[in-house]
C-alpha positions as CSV (number, residue, x, y, z in Angstrom):
1,S,44.1,69.9,7.2
2,I,42.0,72.6,8.8
3,L,42.0,73.2,12.5
4,L,38.8,74.8,13.8
5,E,38.8,76.4,17.2
6,T,35.5,75.8,19.1
7,A,36.0,78.9,21.2
8,S,36.0,81.2,18.2
9,P,33.0,83.5,17.8
10,A,32.9,82.3,14.2
11,F,32.9,78.6,15.1
12,A,29.3,77.9,14.1
13,E,29.6,79.8,10.8
14,A,32.8,78.1,9.9
15,R,31.5,74.6,10.9
16,D,28.4,75.1,8.7
17,A,30.5,76.3,5.8
18,L,33.0,73.4,6.1
19,L,30.2,70.9,5.9
20,G,29.8,71.8,2.3
21,F,33.3,71.0,1.1
22,A,35.4,69.3,3.8
23,E,35.4,66.1,5.8
24,L,35.3,66.1,9.6
25,V,38.2,63.9,10.9
26,K,37.9,64.3,14.7
27,S,36.1,66.7,17.1
28,P,37.6,66.8,20.6
29,E,36.6,69.6,23.0
30,Y,38.7,72.6,21.9
31,V,39.9,72.1,18.3
32,H,38.2,70.1,15.6
33,T,40.2,68.7,12.7
34,W,38.8,68.9,9.2
35,R,40.4,67.8,5.9
36,L,40.1,68.9,2.3
37,T,40.2,65.9,0.0
38,A,39.6,65.2,-3.6
39,L,36.3,63.4,-2.8
40,S,35.0,66.2,-0.5
41,L,35.7,68.8,-3.2
42,W,34.1,66.6,-5.9
43,N,31.0,66.2,-3.7
44,A,31.0,70.0,-3.2
45,A,31.1,70.5,-7.0
46,S,28.3,68.0,-7.5
47,A,26.2,70.1,-5.0
48,G,26.7,73.2,-7.0
49,H,29.7,74.8,-5.2
50,T,32.5,76.4,-7.3
51,A,36.2,76.5,-6.6
52,D,35.9,80.3,-6.1
53,D,33.1,79.7,-3.5
54,V,35.4,77.4,-1.5
55,I,38.5,79.6,-1.7
56,T,36.5,82.8,-0.8
57,T,35.0,81.0,2.2
58,L,38.4,79.7,3.5
59,R,40.0,83.2,3.1
60,A,37.1,84.9,4.8
61,L,37.1,82.7,7.9
62,A,40.8,81.8,8.2
63,K,42.7,83.1,11.3
64,F,45.9,83.2,9.3
65,P,46.6,83.7,5.5
66,V,45.7,80.7,3.5
67,P,48.8,79.1,1.9
68,D,48.8,79.5,-1.9
69,I,49.0,75.7,-2.3
70,V,45.4,75.4,-1.0
71,P,43.6,77.4,-3.7
72,D,45.7,75.6,-6.3
73,F,44.6,72.2,-4.9
74,V,41.0,73.3,-4.7
75,R,40.9,74.5,-8.3
76,D,42.7,71.4,-9.7
77,K,40.4,68.9,-8.0
78,M,37.1,70.7,-8.6
79,S,38.0,71.3,-12.3
80,R,38.0,67.6,-12.8
81,Y,34.4,67.2,-11.8
82,G,32.2,67.2,-14.9
83,A,35.1,66.4,-17.3
84,L,33.6,62.9,-17.6
85,R,29.9,62.2,-17.8
86,L,28.0,58.9,-17.9
87,V,24.7,59.1,-19.9
88,R,22.2,56.6,-21.2
89,D,21.8,55.6,-24.8
90,G,19.1,53.0,-25.0
91,E,20.1,49.8,-23.3
92,W,23.7,51.0,-23.1
93,L,25.6,53.6,-21.1
94,V,27.9,56.1,-22.8
95,L,31.0,57.7,-21.2
96,E,31.4,61.2,-22.6
97,G,34.3,63.6,-22.2
98,R,34.5,67.4,-22.0
99,D,37.0,67.0,-24.7
100,A,38.7,64.2,-26.7
101,A,41.8,64.5,-24.6
102,A,39.9,63.7,-21.3
103,L,38.6,60.5,-22.8
104,E,41.9,59.5,-24.3
105,D,43.6,59.9,-21.0
106,V,41.3,57.5,-19.1
107,R,41.2,55.0,-21.9
108,G,44.9,54.4,-21.4
109,I,44.6,53.7,-17.7
110,K,45.3,50.0,-16.8
111,G,42.2,48.5,-15.3
112,V,39.9,51.0,-17.1
113,H,40.5,50.2,-20.7
114,D,38.9,46.7,-20.4
115,L,35.7,48.2,-19.1
116,L,35.2,50.5,-22.1
117,G,34.0,49.8,-25.7
118,E,35.5,51.3,-28.8
119,P,35.0,55.1,-29.2
120,D,32.5,56.5,-31.7
121,A,33.1,59.4,-34.1
122,T,32.8,61.9,-31.2
123,G,35.2,60.0,-29.0
124,A,32.5,58.8,-26.6
125,V,32.7,55.1,-25.5
126,R,30.0,52.6,-24.7
127,V,29.8,51.0,-21.2
128,H,27.8,47.9,-20.3
129,P,25.3,48.8,-17.5
130,R,26.7,46.0,-15.4
131,R,30.1,47.6,-15.4
132,R,28.8,51.0,-14.2
133,G,29.9,50.9,-10.6
134,E,33.2,49.1,-11.4
135,L,34.1,51.8,-13.9
136,K,33.2,54.7,-11.6
137,Q,35.3,53.2,-8.8
138,A,38.3,52.6,-11.0
139,L,38.2,56.1,-12.4
140,T,37.7,57.7,-9.0
141,A,40.8,55.8,-7.7
142,F,42.9,57.4,-10.5
143,G,41.6,60.9,-9.8
144,H,38.9,61.1,-12.5
145,P,35.4,61.5,-11.0
146,V,32.4,60.6,-13.2
147,E,29.3,62.8,-13.2
148,D,26.6,60.0,-13.4
149,L,23.6,61.3,-15.3
150,A,22.5,57.9,-16.7
151,G,19.6,57.5,-14.3
152,Y,18.0,54.1,-13.4
153,E,15.6,51.6,-14.9
154,D,12.3,51.4,-13.1
155,G,11.7,48.3,-11.0
156,E,8.4,46.4,-10.7
157,A,5.7,48.8,-9.4
158,L,4.4,48.4,-5.9
159,T,1.4,50.3,-4.6
160,M,2.0,51.8,-1.1
161,A,1.5,55.0,0.8
162,L,2.4,56.7,4.1
163,S,-0.2,56.1,6.8
164,P,-1.6,59.3,8.3
165,T,-1.9,57.6,11.7
166,L,0.2,55.2,13.8
167,P,-1.2,51.9,15.0
168,G,-2.5,53.5,18.2
169,G,-4.4,56.1,16.2
170,E,-2.0,59.0,16.8
171,R,-1.6,61.3,13.8
172,W,1.9,62.0,12.6
173,S,3.6,63.9,9.8
174,M,7.1,64.3,8.5
175,R,9.2,67.2,9.6
176,D,10.2,69.8,7.1
177,Y,13.9,68.7,6.9
178,Q,12.8,65.1,6.3
179,I,10.6,66.1,3.4
180,A,13.5,68.2,2.1
181,A,15.8,65.2,2.3
182,V,13.4,63.0,0.3
183,D,13.0,65.8,-2.3
184,A,16.8,66.1,-2.6
185,F,17.1,62.3,-3.1
186,H,14.5,62.3,-5.9
187,G,15.4,65.6,-7.6
188,G,18.0,66.7,-10.2
189,P,19.7,64.8,-13.0
190,G,21.2,62.2,-10.6
191,A,17.8,61.4,-9.0
192,G,17.5,58.1,-7.2
193,S,21.1,58.1,-5.9
194,G,22.9,59.7,-3.0
195,V,23.6,59.8,0.7
196,I,21.3,61.4,3.3
197,V,23.2,62.6,6.3
198,L,21.3,63.4,9.5
199,P,22.2,63.3,13.3
200,C,21.2,60.5,15.5
201,G,17.5,60.6,16.4
202,A,16.6,62.9,13.4
203,G,14.6,60.2,11.7
204,K,16.8,58.8,8.9
205,T,14.7,55.6,8.8
206,V,11.6,57.7,8.2
207,V,13.3,59.5,5.3
208,G,14.3,56.1,3.8
209,V,10.7,54.8,4.2
210,A,9.3,57.9,2.6
211,A,11.8,57.7,-0.3
212,M,10.7,54.1,-0.9
213,V,7.1,55.1,-0.9
214,R,7.6,57.9,-3.4
215,L,9.5,55.5,-5.8
216,G,6.6,53.0,-5.5
217,M,8.6,50.0,-6.5
218,R,9.7,46.6,-5.1
219,T,12.5,47.4,-2.7
220,L,15.6,45.7,-1.2
221,I,16.8,47.2,2.1
222,L,20.3,46.5,3.3
223,C,20.8,46.9,7.1
224,T,23.9,46.9,9.2
225,G,22.7,44.0,11.4
226,H,19.7,42.0,12.5
227,T,18.7,44.6,15.1
228,A,18.6,47.3,12.5
229,L,16.6,45.0,10.2
230,Q,13.9,44.6,12.8
231,Q,13.8,48.3,13.4
232,W,13.3,49.0,9.7
233,K,10.6,46.4,9.5
234,A,8.7,47.9,12.5
235,E,8.9,51.4,11.0
236,I,7.6,50.3,7.6
237,L,4.6,48.6,9.3
238,R,4.0,51.6,11.5
239,R,4.2,54.3,8.9
240,T,3.0,52.7,5.6
241,T,0.0,50.9,4.2
242,L,2.2,47.7,3.7
243,T,1.3,44.6,5.7
244,E,3.3,41.7,7.1
245,D,2.6,39.7,4.0
246,D,4.4,42.4,1.9
247,I,7.6,42.4,3.9
248,G,10.2,39.6,3.8
249,E,13.2,38.9,5.9
250,Y,16.2,37.3,4.3
251,S,18.5,36.3,7.1
252,S,20.3,33.3,8.5
253,D,17.0,32.1,10.0
254,R,14.5,33.0,7.3
255,K,14.7,33.2,3.5
256,E,11.7,35.3,2.4
257,L,11.6,37.2,-0.9
258,R,8.7,39.6,-1.0
259,P,7.8,43.0,-2.5
260,V,9.9,44.6,0.2
261,T,12.8,42.4,1.4
262,L,15.2,43.3,4.2
263,T,18.6,41.7,4.6
264,T,22.0,42.6,6.0
265,Y,25.3,43.6,4.3
266,Q,26.9,40.6,5.9
267,L,24.6,38.2,4.2
268,L,25.3,39.6,0.8
269,T,29.1,40.0,1.3
270,W,31.3,37.8,-0.8
271,R,34.4,36.5,1.1
272,R,37.4,34.6,-0.4
273,D,37.4,32.1,2.5
274,K,33.8,31.1,2.0
275,H,31.8,29.3,-0.7
């Protein structure tokens, strides 16, 4: 755990630095609590940070000497990122290891072995594309993050564009940070996957709509509830060339499947007590 004093003259610098490799737990008025976790460090590694970067930052900003156990924890967790990689081989996915030992370790894990095929001459193993998420979750739970470089198959093409004007005729344009968010989502070896984090009111829906337009494919949008679904639909109609006929609503009241379909997590959630 990391306690960050809001009255410190280095508060803003420390807060911005922690965003890159730690998780915010709570933020009362005087002292904010952050946490270093395996997942936060793997995310940092995936974003290009090194263990030395994290350790140097902690030591530079710490009010008291950093306990030796902390650098050891950081190096151990971050060294695991990249040890396993998922790549594409035709219709199949292949799990590769930094070395044979890394793959052999995970093949012996209960719950993982059944998701993997037999190893080839290099030790790499085939993975059925449908088991991709299941395998990644299982390995993450056992402390083995997977660097997913397999990419995605293109969906059915859908012609659409961002409208330069809103329905009332007012011109609009995306903010620089919104464009940067869309670029980040589409760039790099893991393009097409990730989480965009922005404050309330910063226009996350606009970023989502722009990401959809840049992909140019039939789209399924999952919303937290019916209100969010209607907000998404309104934004798509306001800011793109799509029409009402292009957008479907799959809810308890309506069952429409169209080029862009909106539904809720609740509607797609499987529950043991329901058929």
